[in-house]
N, C-alpha and C positions, 0 to 999 in steps of 0.2 A: 107755146111751148113757154116754160117756166122760163123766168131770168134766169140765166147758166151763168156762174165765173167761168175766167176762159183757161184757170187751172183742169175744173170739175170736167170741161172741154176734152182734155188732154187726155183725163183719167178715162171719161169712157170710150174715146176715140180708142186708147189702146187695149181696151176691156174686150171691144166690141170686136174689133178683129184675131184676135185668137179663141179658142174653144177650152185653152188649158191655162190653170191657175195661174197667176202671174203674182209675184210677191210681192210685199208692200214696201220693201228696201230696195227691191230693182224701180217699181214705180217712185219712190223717194230722190234715188240715184240719177232717174231718167229725166226728172222736172226739177232738179236741183232744191228742192227743197226736204225736211225731217219727214220722219214717217208720222208725227202728230200732224202734222201738216195735212196728209193725205188721210188721215183719219176724219178730224175734221172738216173736210172738202166731202167725203161720202157720207157723212154723218145721215141726210135728210135724202141719199139719191133717189128714193124710192118714188118723190115726188116727180121727177125727171123720167124712169123707167116705166112707172103704171101705165102711161097711156099706149106702150109698146109693147106689152104683156113681158118684159121683163124683167129678173129679180138678179140680185147680189147674191152669190153664195161665199162660202169658207168651205177652204178644205186643211186642215191642221197640217202643220209644215210646209205648206208648200205655198199657199195665196187666197186670192181672192180671183172670181170667176163672173162671168155674167150668164143667169140660165133661162136659153131661150132657143127660139127657131133660127139660122142663120137670114132669114126672111126678114125675121124683127129686128136683127140686129142692124141690118144693113136699112132699114127704113129710118131707124134711130140715127144710124151715120150720115145719113142722108138730111135729115132731120138738123144734126149737129154744124153741116157744112152750109146749108140755106141762113143758118143764123150765123152769121160771119161776127167772130171776137178778136182781137188783138190778140196775140202769147202774152202772158205775163211774163214783167224783166225776171230773169233768174238773179240768183244772189250774185253769181262773176260779175255779170254784167253790169246787175246794178253799182258793184264796187267800182267798175271800172269809169262809167256815168258819174260816179259820184267825185270820184279820184279828179275826173278833166274837169268837171264843174268847178271845185275848189283853186284847184289851180290857177285856172282863167279868171276865176269872179275878180272883181273890182273892190269888193267890200264884203266885209263878214258874213257867213252863210247862220243864220238862225237852224238850230237842232229841230225844230217844230217844222219851219219851212220844207226844209230839207225831205221830211219825213212826211210830210202832206204831199210835195212834190212826188215822190218815188213811190208813195201807198204804201208805207209800212208804218209798225209801231217807233217809237224812240228809241225803245229799247234794242229793236231790232239794226238801227240806222248805231246805237250808238258802237253795237259789237262789229258794225261794217267801219265804223272809224278806228276800232281797235285794230285790225287789220291791215288799214291802210296805215295808222301812226308808223307800224313795221316797216310798211312797203316803201312808206318815205321816207325812211332811214338810210337807206340805201342810197340816196340821192343826199345824204349831208342836209337832210330837211325836218322842219320839226312841224308836227299838227298841234296847233294852239286850240285849245277849246276852253273859253273863259264864259262862266256863268253873265245870262242877260248881254255880253258881248257878240257871243256868235266864234266861227272857226274859220279859222286862217292858216294859212302855210308858211311858214317863217323860213327863208336861206335865200341863197344868192338867187340870182334871174336865171343864169346859165343853168343851173343844176334844177330850176323851174321848167324851162325848155325840153334835158332832157329828162324827165318824169314824164311832160308829157308825149313827147316821139316813143317813151315806152310802153307807155297807155295807150298809144294808138296803132304800135307796131303785134301789142300784144293782144289785143281785145279781140273779139269772136266777130270777124267784122261784118257780116251779113247782120245779124241782131243790131250791133252798133248802128249800121247803115240803116236802121227798119225805124228806129229810137231815135236820134239823134237830131240829123240834120232834116229839114223837110222834104218831104217826097219830090218835087218840084226842083231844087237843090240837086238832090242825088242822081236823079236822071239826067240832065244835062252834063253836071259832071263825068258820069258815065259813057254819056255820048262822043264827048269830048275825048276821053281815052280814048277811044275805039276808034277816032278819027282823025285831028288836027297834033293830036302827043302821038301816035303809034307808032310813028316809024324813029323818038328820041324815046321809045321805051324799049328797047328789045334786049339793053342790058339787064332787065331785071326779070329777078322772079316773079312765079303769078303772085305769091304772099306779098311780096314788096309792092306790085303795084295796086292790089288790093288795098293796102296801105296808107299810100298816096294818095288813091282817090280819097278813101274816108279823111285824110289827113286838109286836101284842101276841098271836099267837103263842108266840113267844120269851120276851116280857115272864110270860106264864102259865107256861108253863114252867121257866121260872127261881126264878119266886116260890115254885112248889110244888118245888123242890129245894130252899128255905130260903139264896136267895140274891139277896136284894133289894138295887135301887141304892141307893148311896147319894141324902146331902141335898144341894137346889140349893137358890138362893134365887131364880130368875127364876120369877116369877107371870105367865100370860099369858091372854088375851082366851078363848081356849078351856079355861079351867080347867072351865066348867060342863058343855059334853059329855064334856071327859074324865073328870069325875066319871060321868056315865051309863053311857061306856062301862065304866069300872071296877065300877061298881055292878053290871052287868051280869057281868059274868065272872068276879067275886068269888063270886056267887051260881051261877053256871052249876058253877062248879068246887070252891068251896066253901073258898078263899084266902083271904087277907087283902092288900088293895091298902090300902099305907100312903099318906099325906101324902105322903112322897117318889115312889113310884112316880106316881103320879096327876101329877103335877109334871112329871115326865120325859113322861108320857102326851102331857100339855097343849103342853110342848115341841115333839114331835112331830110333833103336830096343826098348832100355829104353821108349822113349818118345810115341812110338806104345803102349807100355802096358799099360805105365799111362794113356793113353787117355783113354783104353779099361777100366781100373779101376774106370776112373771116370764115365764113362756111368753107372755104376751101382752104385752110389749113391742113397742110400736112399730116402723113400716115400717125402720129402718137393722137393727135386730138379726133382721127379716124376711127382707131384702137379703143381711144376712150367712151367715146362715141355709143362704138358698137355693143361696147358691155355693159350701159348703161339701157342699151336697149334689150340688153339680156336679163338686166336684174328687173326691168320694168315689167319684162314679157312673163317671167316666173311671180310676181305679182299677181297677173293677170291672168294665170293659169290655177294658181289657187295660194289664195291669199295665207290660209292656216298651214301652209306646209312651207310658203315661201322662207320663212325664216330659214328652214332647216333645208331645202334647196339651194338656197342662195351660199353655203357655205362647201356647195360642191363644185369645188373649179372645174372639173371636167365638164360639167355641166353646162359653166359662165361661160369657160372658153369654146366648147361646142358651139353652144348657139350662138356667140360673138361671131363665128367663121362662118357657121352656115348661113344667119343674118344678110351677110357683107353681099353673098348672089341674093340671097331671096328679097330685097330690099329693092334690086334692079327688075325682078321677074312681077313684082307685084305693083310696082307704079307704071309699070308697062304694058301689063294686062299680060306677060307670058304663062303660057301651061304648058308645066312638066310632069308629064306622069309617072304617079312613081311604080313601079311592076309589083309592089308589094301592097297596092290598096286594098284589095280584095280581102286580105288574111288581115291587116290592120283594120278591119271594119268589123271584121267577124272576132278578131280575138281581144281589141283592144278599144272597144267604142268610147268608152269615159276618157281617154286619154285621147283619143282624137278630138272627141268635142271641146274639151276645153285645152286643147293645141290652138283649135279652131276659135275658138273666143279668145283666146291671147291675139292671134294676129287681128282679129278683128278689132281687138281696143287696141293695137297699136297703130293699126292704117282703118281709121274710122270710114273715111272715107270712099273706100274703096272694094270691089265686093274680093270676099277670099272664098277658092277654091278648094274642096277636101281635097286634092289631093297636094294641094302646097301647104294642108296641115298636115297631114300624113307624114312626111318629113320629119317633122318634128317630135313623131311619138318616138321613136328611136334614141332622142337625146331627153325626153323627159319620162318614158318608161326605164330606159337604165339608171336613170336616177332615184327613182324611186325603189326599183331592185334595191342598189346599194343604200337607200335611206333604211329599207323596211330591213335588210340586212345587219345594218348598223344596230339597229331599236332593239334588235331579238337581244342583241348584246350588251344594250344600256336603255332598256325601257324603265322609265319615272315613275315614284310612288310619291306623291305631295301629300300633306298633312294640311289643312286646311285653321287657321285659330281662330275664333273671334271670342268675344265677351260670353256670347252665350248660348252658343254651336247651332242655333236653329234660324235666325231669319238672311242676316246680312253675309255669313258664311256661304250660303248657301247661293246668294246672288254673284257672290265673289269665284264661288267655285263654277258657276256657270260660267262666268266670262274667260276663266281660266281655259275651258275648255276651248274655248271659239279662238283663243289664238295659241295653244299649243296641240299641236296635233298629235307628238308622241308619249300621251297618259296613257297608263297603264292602269294606274287608278288614283282616285282623290279620296283622302279620308276625313271626316269634318271632326273638329275636337273643339269642346268649349276648356278654360280656364279648369274648370273646377275636376275635368276628366283628364288634364294634362298629367299629374302624379301618375295616373297609371296609363300613360300610353306609351306604348314599347318601340323608341325611338330607330332602334334597329332594323325596323320595317321599311323606314319611308328614304328619300333622297333629299329633299327639301319639305321646307317648311312655311308656308305665307299666311303672315297673322297681318289682322287690322288691328292691333293694339300693342306696344311694346312687351317684349317677351325677355328675359334673362336668359346666360347664355344655352343654348343646347347642343347637343353632339353630332346636329346637322345645320349648315346654310339654313339663314333667314332671312325672308323678305318681309320689310311691313309696308304694308298698300294701302291705299282708301279703297273701301268698300266699293266704291266706283271705280274702278281701275283708271286711271292717265296711264298717256303715253312714257313719262317715264316710269311708271310702276311695270309696264309690260315690259319694256326697257333690261330694267334690272333684272326680271325673272328669265328672259334669253339670257341673259348674261352668265345668270349660276347655271343654267341649263346647259351652254357651249360647256361651261369649266366640268359639268359634272359627267357628260358627253364625253372628256376629254379624258378620264382617269377611269370613266366604268362605274355603275353602280353596284352596292354592295347592300341593299335590304335582304331581309330572309320573308318569306311566307307562311303565314300558316295557316291551315287548316281547322275548321270547325266540327267539330264530331255532329253524326248524322241526328243525335236526340235534340242537340240544340236549335239547330236549322229548325226541326218540325217546330220545335217552343214557338221557335221567333214567325215562321210561317204563319202561323194561329193568331200571335198578338197581331202582325200587321192587320188582318182581316181584321180583325176585331177595333183597331185604329181606325183603319177606313172610312169602316161602317160609322164609327162615334163622328168623323170629322163630316161626313154628309151629313146625319143627322141632328145635331147642333149647331149646323151654318145658318147666318144669319145676316139680314144688313139693317143697321140700326140707325137712325136719324138724331143730328145733336144739333144746337145751335151752330154757326157758322165762326162767332166771335169768342167760341169756348175757347180755354187754355188747353196744353199739354196733358195738365194734372188733372182737369175736367174728363178728361180723356181718358185715362190711367183710372180715375173712380168708376165711370160708367161699364168700361170693361172689370173690372174687381165685381160693380154691383151687377152685373148683369151674367157671368159666369161663374161666381162663388157660392157655391148650395147655400151655404150659412154666413152672417154677418162676418165672422172671423176669417173665415178662407175669402171672400170678397177682399177683405184688409191685406191678408198675403199676396194674394194678386198683385191689389194697387203697390205696394212696396216693393215686390219683386221688378216690375215695369220700372216705376223710379227709380228704381236700386241702376237698373240697365241703363237707365238713359243718360245717370252721372260719370258710365264708364263709355259712352260715345253716343251720339245723336243719333236717334232712330228716324229724324224727317231727311229723306230722300228728294231732294231737288228736282234730282234728275229723272226721276221715274215722278214725280209731283203726290207720292204719297210719305204718309206716316208710317212707318213700321212698328206696333207695339207687341215686341216678341219676347218672351221671356218663359224660363224655367220657375216653376210654382208648385208648393204645397197644395197651394188652393185648389188646384183641379185635378180632378181622378182619371181626365181623359186628354185628349191633344185636341187642339179648337181651331179652327178658319172661320171668321165672319170679319165681315165688313160695321164700318160707321163713316157715314158722309154728313156732310153739312147739309144744311136749310138752304142754303146758297151755291152759287154756283164754286165756292171755296171755301176752305178756313181763311179767317184775316186776322189773325195772332199773330201779329209779327215773328213770331216764333216758330211759328209754321209755315211760314216760306208759300203761302197761296197753294198749299197741299189740296190735290180736290180729292181725295178716299185715305182715312184711316183704317190700317192692315191690322186685324188682331192674331197674331198667331201664339197661343199658349203649350206647356207639353207641362206634365206631369214632373213633380222632382226629380223623384230614384226612376228613370223611364231606360231603356235599353237604346242604344245608338241607331238601329233599326226604324226604331218609332222615328226618333230624331231625323233621320233620311228623309221618312216618309214627308212628314212636316215640308223639310226641308226641299222636295220637289216639287211642293207649289210655291215656296221664293223662289226658285230657280224658273220655274215656267214664265210667272212676272218679268223676267228679263229675255227670257227665249220667245216666249208666245204674244202678238203683238196684240193681236184680238183679245186674247184673256187680259190684258195689264189695260187698254181699254174699258174693257167692260167693268171691270173694277171700276176704272175713274167714275167713270157714270155711273156706279154704284145698279147695273142691270142686275140684279138678283138671277135672273133664270138663266139667259146666260153665263155670268158664272158661275154657276151651280152645275151644268153643263159641263164649261169647260173645266172645273174641280174634279167631276165625276170621269172625265176624260183622261185627265194626269193623273190621278190617281190608280184606275186602269190598266193605265200604259206603264206606271210601276213597277205597279203588285204581277202584270205578268212578266216584267224581267227580272225580279227578286224574288219570287218566290219559286226556286231552282235547287232541285238535291243532288 
């Protein structure tokens, strides 16, 4: 079998265990990596699958799957098991180890050294350090990054110790154990925990015992390497117990536990004792905890509905009270039968499935039975009914505004639909169309550019929305929901609908007929890309010049380079074209190298005639939205895969036409 990465092994195992498609997002979340990483891992997956007569298939909107017999899949799993490899370090564990290494290092760490040690790029490690910088501030510590000198932590020694304790207490213990101390030390410490130390640990929770075990593993490993910790002044009541543990470890590993090390261990035991005591603080804290669990379960139940369900006080309070008893049942494996279970399975299967998923995410290490989940159906089902009743009175109509009304506005609309479940209608509008816009039809305007005062609320956001943008939109939605919507809906005459349908069919045919993938030098500039688009799609020299001028004008209003998607979006309305255009320009290398193009992998050209109907713009916009919604389509675009892009393009146009040619 060919050399296989640990991550690809995990992907193949996951796919071989099911006959149904698995979404790339779910795989990325499970492996704690980005979707781009998943696509890179499976890029040459056929090399590993061909010997087992297996293939990777895709199903639009559902994910990827392995095509083949169960016997072939089992042979693949057996081969993977036979070729053992260590699991890759996930991002969260890597950051914990990095923080621990920096806190305990006796000299500055070079960025290149850390990147090499963790087998990631320096850019990835810099992102990790950005995350750690905020975390260290919570302990009054500063992360110093000096060129040519390295990475160090500045602050009081006591705060450094507190940070180390926090890392060890919050770490994913099993992975930390496998990654940090040598196996012989880990096994010996665990043996001591189960024998000589056992009678002294009865006051600890299982989590505290695991945390203490890892602390002693790391301390033993550090002392064996000749790197003891510095002196401290703190003396605690747990010193005798710390001395007993230290004497046992010293005898087991033939090392010397200094007085300073013993004081550190005593301090850590005190921290564990205080943590366990804090877990038993009164009813007020318990009520806060239960409501926090309720909020998290609502997010697990349905992320899109969560902003609205969290505003339902009856749901939050009901879940909080229910979970007080449910937590005891689940943790002690107590089954309570629901007399309405059969009826719930028949009538509310989707809500039952989401309820069980919410419990599984809240209690990941415990098996959740269907009957326990069915009790939540009444809470979530009633809340959804209340929400729908509210929405019938307060359905939203949103206008999305951008410079051209073609590309970025549809990327934005796609994101809005993901985060706002109560939408009734979204309409795209360009600057030129604003003067003809009937604002009485809408409740809210979301724009990528500054706008003058409008008769409805306006939220200005980034084309690729950030969390602050989403929060601002949700704030306005809550206000609109409180006062009620005021829009008026107007129907178009049938003759206009027939004319628009004919135009849409002709435009879809034109897009497919003129689709192309062109190649240009990787070192080209934005200006050269615009000129190529003008030359290729302008029927005459003067029309090519019009296309070029309109693309440059659009770029002057806001950048068409989208680093988050690794694409350049050349989109404009131009009198230089007579039909809508969708095509790709790819570099002759892996990426565009001009600094202004920010290592983009592909240039997407989307053009529309100057005088064109909104339905045609919506048709083009459906393709823009697919870049955000369909990972396989985006990946094919980035790779310049003409055949796959055409098939995806055809599927998206077919889907759009089937839903919009309605009389």
